[in-house]
TORDOLO-674745 format. One record per residue (C-alpha): residue in one letter; x, y, z. Coordinates in nm, 2 decimals, decimal comma. Each point is the difference from the previous one (the first is absolute). Layout:
TORDOLO-674745
@resn = A&u = X&v = Y&w = Z
...
END
This chain:
TORDOLO-674745
@resn = M&u = 5,43&v = -0,51&w = -5,91
@resn = I&u = -0,07&v = 0,12&w = -0,35
@resn = K&u = 0,08&v = -0,25&w = -0,28
@resn = Y&u = 0,00&v = 0,08&w = -0,40
@resn = I&u = -0,25&v = -0,27&w = -0,16
@resn = K&u = -0,02&v = -0,06&w = -0,36
@resn = R&u = -0,35&v = -0,01&w = -0,17
@resn = K&u = 0,02&v = -0,39&w = -0,04
@resn = D&u = 0,09&v = -0,05&w = 0,36
@resn = I&u = -0,28&v = 0,22&w = 0,17
@resn = N&u = -0,27&v = -0,13&w = 0,21
@resn = T&u = -0,28&v = 0,13&w = -0,19
@resn = Q&u = -0,25&v = -0,08&w = 0,25
@resn = K&u = 0,19&v = 0,15&w = 0,29
@resn = Y&u = 0,10&v = 0,31&w = -0,22
@resn = D&u = -0,37&v = 0,06&w = -0,10
@resn = A&u = -0,13&v = -0,02&w = 0,36
@resn = C&u = 0,27&v = 0,26&w = 0,11
@resn = I&u = -0,10&v = 0,22&w = -0,28
@resn = D&u = -0,39&v = -0,05&w = 0,08
@resn = Q&u = 0,05&v = 0,06&w = 0,39
@resn = S&u = 0,27&v = 0,25&w = 0,00
@resn = I&u = -0,06&v = 0,35&w = 0,13
@resn = Q&u = 0,09&v = 0,15&w = -0,35
@resn = S&u = -0,19&v = -0,25&w = -0,21
@resn = K&u = -0,01&v = 0,09&w = -0,35
@resn = I&u = -0,13&v = -0,18&w = -0,30
@resn = Y&u = 0,31&v = 0,04&w = -0,21
@resn = A&u = 0,20&v = -0,21&w = 0,24
@resn = F&u = -0,18&v = -0,34&w = -0,04
@resn = S&u = 0,18&v = -0,27&w = -0,22
@resn = W&u = -0,25&v = -0,02&w = -0,27
@resn = Y&u = 0,02&v = 0,38&w = -0,04
@resn = L&u = 0,36&v = 0,02&w = -0,02
@resn = D&u = 0,02&v = -0,32&w = -0,24
@resn = I&u = -0,19&v = 0,20&w = -0,23
@resn = V&u = 0,18&v = 0,32&w = 0,00
@resn = A&u = 0,33&v = -0,05&w = 0,09
@resn = D&u = 0,30&v = -0,14&w = -0,24
@resn = N&u = 0,15&v = -0,15&w = 0,31
@resn = W&u = -0,06&v = 0,02&w = 0,38
@resn = D&u = 0,14&v = -0,15&w = 0,31
@resn = V&u = -0,06&v = 0,07&w = 0,35
@resn = L&u = 0,19&v = 0,11&w = 0,34
@resn = V&u = -0,16&v = -0,20&w = 0,27
@resn = L&u = 0,03&v = 0,07&w = 0,37
@resn = D&u = -0,01&v = -0,32&w = 0,21
@resn = D&u = -0,32&v = -0,21&w = -0,10
@resn = Y&u = -0,15&v = 0,26&w = -0,21
@resn = S&u = -0,08&v = 0,25&w = 0,29
@resn = A&u = 0,08&v = 0,25&w = -0,26
@resn = V&u = 0,13&v = -0,01&w = -0,38
@resn = M&u = 0,11&v = 0,26&w = -0,25
@resn = P&u = -0,06&v = -0,11&w = -0,35
@resn = I&u = 0,27&v = 0,10&w = -0,25
@resn = T&u = -0,08&v = 0,06&w = -0,36
@resn = W&u = 0,30&v = -0,04&w = -0,22
@resn = R&u = 0,15&v = 0,00&w = -0,36
@resn = K&u = 0,34&v = -0,11&w = -0,17
@resn = K&u = 0,18&v = 0,22&w = -0,21
@resn = I&u = 0,36&v = -0,03&w = -0,14
@resn = G&u = 0,04&v = -0,27&w = 0,25
@resn = I&u = -0,11&v = 0,24&w = 0,28
@resn = K&u = -0,32&v = -0,08&w = 0,23
@resn = Y&u = -0,17&v = 0,30&w = 0,08
@resn = V&u = -0,33&v = 0,12&w = 0,20
@resn = Y&u = -0,27&v = 0,16&w = -0,19
@resn = P&u = -0,34&v = 0,13&w = 0,03
@resn = P&u = -0,22&v = -0,20&w = -0,24
@resn = F&u = -0,31&v = 0,17&w = -0,15
@resn = W&u = -0,35&v = -0,07&w = 0,17
@resn = L&u = 0,15&v = -0,01&w = 0,31
@resn = L&u = -0,03&v = 0,30&w = 0,24
@resn = E&u = 0,15&v = -0,12&w = 0,36
@resn = L&u = 0,22&v = -0,26&w = 0,12
@resn = G&u = 0,23&v = 0,04&w = 0,29
@resn = V&u = -0,01&v = -0,21&w = 0,32
@resn = F&u = -0,28&v = -0,17&w = 0,13
@resn = S&u = -0,02&v = -0,13&w = 0,36
@resn = L&u = -0,21&v = -0,16&w = 0,29
@resn = D&u = 0,07&v = 0,28&w = 0,23
@resn = E&u = 0,17&v = 0,33&w = 0,03
@resn = S&u = 0,33&v = -0,10&w = 0,16
@resn = V&u = 0,14&v = -0,07&w = -0,35
@resn = D&u = 0,37&v = 0,16&w = -0,06
@resn = Y&u = -0,05&v = 0,13&w = -0,34
@resn = S&u = 0,33&v = 0,12&w = -0,04
@resn = S&u = 0,16&v = -0,38&w = 0,03
@resn = F&u = -0,23&v = -0,08&w = -0,33
@resn = F&u = 0,12&v = 0,30&w = -0,17
@resn = K&u = 0,41&v = -0,07&w = 0,07
@resn = I&u = -0,05&v = -0,36&w = -0,13
@resn = V&u = -0,17&v = 0,10&w = -0,33
@resn = C&u = 0,24&v = 0,30&w = -0,07
@resn = N&u = 0,29&v = -0,26&w = 0,08
@resn = H&u = -0,10&v = -0,26&w = -0,20
@resn = F&u = -0,10&v = 0,26&w = -0,29
@resn = K&u = 0,21&v = 0,27&w = -0,17
@resn = F&u = -0,30&v = 0,17&w = -0,12
@resn = V&u = -0,37&v = 0,03&w = 0,16
@resn = E&u = -0,28&v = 0,18&w = -0,07
@resn = T&u = -0,30&v = -0,10&w = 0,17
@resn = R&u = -0,31&v = 0,13&w = 0,19
@resn = L&u = -0,09&v = -0,06&w = 0,36
@resn = N&u = -0,35&v = 0,05&w = 0,12
@resn = T&u = -0,19&v = 0,24&w = 0,19
@resn = H&u = -0,01&v = -0,20&w = 0,31
@resn = N&u = 0,38&v = -0,03&w = 0,02
@resn = H&u = 0,05&v = 0,27&w = 0,25
@resn = I&u = 0,38&v = 0,08&w = -0,02
@resn = Q&u = 0,15&v = 0,24&w = 0,24
@resn = E&u = 0,37&v = -0,03&w = -0,12
@resn = S&u = 0,13&v = 0,20&w = -0,28
@resn = A&u = 0,23&v = -0,12&w = -0,26
@resn = S&u = 0,11&v = 0,11&w = -0,32
@resn = F&u = -0,16&v = -0,28&w = -0,21
@resn = L&u = -0,34&v = 0,08&w = 0,16
@resn = I&u = -0,20&v = 0,22&w = -0,20
@resn = D&u = -0,34&v = 0,16&w = 0,11
@resn = K&u = -0,31&v = -0,08&w = -0,21
@resn = Q&u = -0,35&v = 0,13&w = 0,02
@resn = M&u = -0,32&v = -0,19&w = -0,04
@resn = Q&u = -0,35&v = 0,13&w = 0,02
@resn = I&u = -0,27&v = -0,17&w = 0,20
@resn = L&u = -0,34&v = 0,04&w = 0,10
@resn = S&u = -0,21&v = -0,12&w = 0,26
@resn = I&u = -0,35&v = -0,14&w = -0,09
@resn = K&u = -0,12&v = -0,13&w = 0,32
@resn = E&u = -0,24&v = 0,24&w = 0,08
@resn = G&u = -0,19&v = -0,04&w = -0,28
@resn = Y&u = -0,07&v = 0,17&w = -0,37
@resn = K&u = -0,17&v = 0,31&w = 0,14
@resn = A&u = 0,28&v = 0,10&w = 0,23
@resn = V&u = 0,27&v = -0,09&w = -0,28
@resn = F&u = -0,19&v = 0,23&w = -0,26
@resn = S&u = -0,06&v = 0,29&w = 0,26
@resn = A&u = 0,39&v = 0,04&w = 0,00
@resn = Y&u = 0,02&v = 0,00&w = -0,38
@resn = R&u = 0,16&v = 0,34&w = -0,10
@resn = K&u = -0,19&v = 0,21&w = -0,23
@resn = D&u = 0,14&v = -0,09&w = -0,32
@resn = R&u = -0,07&v = -0,36&w = 0,04
@resn = R&u = -0,36&v = 0,08&w = 0,07
@resn = K&u = -0,01&v = 0,18&w = -0,28
@resn = D&u = 0,14&v = -0,29&w = -0,24
@resn = L&u = -0,28&v = -0,20&w = 0,13
@resn = R&u = -0,26&v = 0,24&w = -0,10
@resn = K&u = 0,17&v = 0,01&w = -0,37
@resn = A&u = 0,00&v = -0,39&w = 0,03
@resn = T&u = -0,38&v = 0,00&w = 0,09
@resn = N&u = -0,09&v = 0,25&w = -0,28
@resn = A&u = 0,21&v = -0,19&w = -0,24
@resn = N&u = -0,21&v = -0,30&w = 0,10
@resn = L&u = 0,30&v = -0,24&w = 0,06
@resn = T&u = -0,05&v = -0,35&w = 0,08
@resn = E&u = 0,21&v = -0,26&w = 0,23
@resn = K&u = 0,05&v = -0,35&w = -0,11
@resn = W&u = 0,18&v = -0,24&w = 0,24
@resn = D&u = 0,15&v = -0,34&w = -0,10
@resn = D&u = 0,11&v = 0,14&w = -0,32
@resn = D&u = 0,22&v = -0,16&w = -0,23
@resn = A&u = 0,39&v = -0,01&w = 0,11
@resn = D&u = 0,11&v = 0,06&w = -0,39
@resn = T&u = -0,21&v = 0,28&w = -0,02
@resn = L&u = 0,16&v = 0,19&w = 0,31
@resn = I&u = 0,35&v = -0,09&w = -0,10
@resn = Q&u = -0,05&v = 0,13&w = -0,36
@resn = L&u = -0,14&v = 0,33&w = 0,14
@resn = F&u = 0,31&v = 0,03&w = 0,23
@resn = K&u = 0,23&v = -0,10&w = -0,28
@resn = D&u = -0,18&v = 0,26&w = -0,23
@resn = N&u = 0,02&v = 0,27&w = 0,21
@resn = V&u = 0,25&v = -0,04&w = 0,32
@resn = G&u = 0,19&v = -0,23&w = -0,16
@resn = Q&u = 0,09&v = 0,27&w = -0,28
@resn = R&u = 0,19&v = 0,19&w = 0,28
@resn = T&u = 0,16&v = -0,30&w = 0,17
@resn = P&u = 0,17&v = -0,15&w = -0,29
@resn = Y&u = 0,23&v = -0,22&w = 0,24
@resn = I&u = -0,33&v = -0,20&w = 0,06
@resn = V&u = 0,06&v = -0,27&w = -0,27
@resn = A&u = -0,21&v = -0,31&w = -0,16
@resn = K&u = 0,12&v = -0,22&w = 0,28
@resn = D&u = -0,12&v = 0,19&w = 0,27
@resn = Y&u = -0,36&v = 0,04&w = -0,12
@resn = D&u = 0,00&v = -0,36&w = -0,03
@resn = V&u = 0,12&v = -0,03&w = 0,34
@resn = L&u = -0,30&v = 0,25&w = 0,11
@resn = R&u = -0,25&v = -0,23&w = -0,19
@resn = K&u = 0,09&v = -0,31&w = 0,17
@resn = L&u = -0,02&v = 0,18&w = 0,34
@resn = I&u = -0,33&v = 0,16&w = -0,08
@resn = E&u = -0,13&v = -0,32&w = -0,07
@resn = I&u = 0,15&v = -0,18&w = 0,30
@resn = C&u = -0,11&v = 0,27&w = 0,22
@resn = I&u = -0,37&v = -0,02&w = -0,09
@resn = E&u = 0,00&v = -0,38&w = -0,03
@resn = K&u = 0,12&v = 0,00&w = 0,37
@resn = G&u = -0,27&v = 0,29&w = 0,10
@resn = V&u = 0,25&v = 0,25&w = 0,09
@resn = G&u = -0,04&v = 0,24&w = -0,32
@resn = E&u = -0,26&v = 0,17&w = -0,20
@resn = I&u = -0,01&v = 0,21&w = -0,30
@resn = L&u = -0,21&v = 0,31&w = -0,04
@resn = S&u = -0,05&v = 0,19&w = -0,30
@resn = V&u = -0,18&v = 0,33&w = -0,09
@resn = Y&u = -0,18&v = 0,08&w = -0,35
@resn = N&u = -0,12&v = 0,29&w = -0,14
@resn = T&u = -0,36&v = 0,02&w = -0,17
@resn = E&u = 0,18&v = -0,11&w = -0,34
@resn = S&u = 0,09&v = -0,32&w = 0,15
@resn = R&u = 0,35&v = 0,10&w = 0,00
@resn = L&u = 0,23&v = -0,13&w = 0,27
@resn = V&u = 0,14&v = 0,34&w = 0,19
@resn = A&u = 0,14&v = -0,15&w = 0,30
@resn = S&u = 0,09&v = -0,29&w = 0,19
@resn = G&u = 0,19&v = -0,20&w = 0,30
@resn = F&u = 0,07&v = -0,30&w = 0,16
@resn = F&u = -0,03&v = -0,01&w = 0,37
@resn = L&u = 0,17&v = -0,24&w = 0,23
@resn = K&u = -0,16&v = -0,10&w = 0,30
@resn = H&u = 0,19&v = -0,16&w = 0,31
@resn = K&u = -0,16&v = 0,00&w = 0,38
@resn = N&u = -0,12&v = 0,35&w = 0,07
@resn = C&u = 0,16&v = 0,19&w = -0,30
@resn = V&u = -0,07&v = 0,05&w = -0,35
@resn = T&u = 0,28&v = 0,14&w = -0,23
@resn = I&u = 0,01&v = 0,14&w = -0,35
@resn = L&u = 0,25&v = -0,22&w = -0,16
@resn = V&u = -0,04&v = 0,15&w = -0,36
@resn = S&u = -0,21&v = 0,27&w = -0,16
@resn = S&u = -0,05&v = 0,23&w = -0,30
@resn = T&u = -0,23&v = 0,22&w = -0,16
@resn = D&u = -0,02&v = 0,08&w = -0,40
@resn = F&u = 0,18&v = 0,30&w = -0,01
@resn = K&u = -0,22&v = 0,12&w = -0,30
@resn = Y&u = -0,32&v = 0,01&w = 0,25
@resn = R&u = 0,11&v = 0,15&w = 0,34
@resn = K&u = -0,25&v = 0,30&w = -0,01
@resn = N&u = -0,28&v = -0,17&w = 0,21
@resn = G&u = 0,20&v = -0,12&w = 0,31
@resn = E&u = 0,03&v = -0,34&w = -0,14
@resn = N&u = 0,30&v = -0,09&w = 0,26
@resn = T&u = -0,17&v = 0,16&w = 0,28
@resn = F&u = -0,32&v = -0,21&w = -0,09
@resn = L&u = 0,20&v = -0,32&w = -0,01
@resn = I&u = 0,15&v = 0,06&w = 0,34
@resn = D&u = -0,33&v = 0,11&w = 0,16
@resn = R&u = -0,20&v = -0,31&w = -0,12
@resn = A&u = 0,25&v = -0,23&w = 0,15
@resn = I&u = 0,02&v = 0,16&w = 0,34
@resn = F&u = -0,38&v = -0,03&w = -0,02
@resn = K&u = 0,02&v = -0,34&w = -0,04
@resn = F&u = 0,25&v = -0,10&w = 0,22
@resn = Q&u = -0,06&v = 0,22&w = 0,30
@resn = K&u = -0,26&v = -0,26&w = 0,06
@resn = D&u = 0,28&v = -0,28&w = 0,10
@resn = Y&u = 0,31&v = 0,18&w = 0,04
@resn = E&u = 0,15&v = 0,25&w = 0,22
@resn = V&u = 0,30&v = 0,13&w = -0,22
@resn = F&u = 0,02&v = 0,13&w = -0,35
@resn = N&u = 0,39&v = 0,02&w = -0,13
@resn = F&u = 0,04&v = 0,20&w = -0,33
@resn = G&u = 0,30&v = -0,21&w = -0,04
@resn = G&u = 0,22&v = 0,32&w = 0,09
@resn = S&u = 0,21&v = 0,27&w = -0,19
@resn = S&u = 0,28&v = 0,22&w = 0,12
@resn = M&u = -0,08&v = 0,23&w = -0,30
@resn = D&u = -0,15&v = 0,33&w = 0,13
@resn = S&u = -0,27&v = 0,03&w = -0,26
@resn = I&u = -0,14&v = -0,37&w = 0,02
@resn = A&u = 0,04&v = 0,01&w = 0,39
@resn = S&u = -0,21&v = 0,34&w = 0,01
@resn = Y&u = -0,30&v = -0,18&w = -0,22
@resn = F&u = 0,01&v = -0,31&w = 0,23
@resn = L&u = 0,01&v = 0,20&w = 0,32
@resn = S&u = -0,30&v = 0,20&w = -0,13
@resn = F&u = -0,22&v = -0,29&w = 0,06
@resn = G&u = 0,09&v = 0,06&w = 0,35
@resn = A&u = 0,29&v = -0,25&w = 0,04
@resn = A&u = 0,30&v = 0,04&w = 0,23
@resn = T&u = 0,36&v = -0,03&w = -0,12
@resn = H&u = 0,20&v = -0,32&w = 0,16
@resn = N&u = 0,36&v = -0,04&w = -0,04
@resn = Y&u = 0,19&v = -0,28&w = -0,05
@resn = K&u = 0,37&v = -0,07&w = -0,10
@resn = Q&u = 0,18&v = -0,13&w = -0,32
@resn = I&u = 0,35&v = -0,17&w = 0,00
@resn = K&u = 0,21&v = 0,12&w = -0,28
@resn = Y&u = 0,36&v = -0,14&w = 0,07
@resn = N&u = 0,26&v = 0,02&w = -0,23
@resn = N&u = 0,35&v = -0,19&w = 0,03
@resn = L&u = 0,06&v = -0,09&w = -0,35
@resn = P&u = 0,34&v = 0,05&w = -0,18
@resn = F&u = 0,01&v = 0,32&w = -0,17
@resn = L&u = 0,02&v = -0,16&w = -0,36
@resn = V&u = -0,36&v = -0,15&w = 0,08
@resn = Q&u = -0,18&v = 0,28&w = 0,18
@resn = L&u = -0,25&v = -0,01&w = -0,27
@resn = I&u = -0,11&v = -0,35&w = 0,07
@resn = K&u = -0,38&v = 0,11&w = 0,08
@resn = S&u = -0,04&v = 0,17&w = -0,36
END
């Protein structure tokens, strides 16, 4: 039996144990992570936490709705075995909320088709064979970028300051994403600090010969996987392979202890193509987008 449990009533120990031991285990679903990034969250629980589906929600004009928080790439259902019935979870969440927008995860293998399930893509690279094998699969333009980076004497700096990364992101990517507001950056800062404190996150920055920050990224580490959560280059300095150098140096470091490098994913062709040029493969996942709002509040998500 699946029960809807509010955050205050969750058995956090059992919930986190399910996330940790689940087939689909993702760092984003742990209670401490959701407490940081989500305005509110509850959970659907099967039996005695044999499967869970965390639900992140907000309220607007008196209506509760499910939304995808920033800095959270995958959620969905997390189960201890493959026999879980995903549709039962989806039915409950769509009955409980009139508007639902949430990402599932790449290990939620859903065979059914439904109008509220949308296909999305994520680019993932296997690094378990080691750096030499990974590098041999780089496309020509990635190798060309690395030669430029070497000639430009770019340098890597691990454990850089979180504010340095966030400011670079705000000044560049952030200018193209005005819907990311001050509160969201505050959440990101707190998230980075907690992840580093817990030993599950690292910052890598790239500097040029003038000691100018030209690229930076924050990487999440969980089980056998490393994921780029957020990264940016300085848009004024992108002629010497700065972003390629950033990713390459991260791959070089993490391939010693991890098997999977997750680019964070994009369904945009240009971004996906760039990630694929490192030898990554496309993995599909689903997004729930369900709207049963009254006509006059159809714009609730805006």
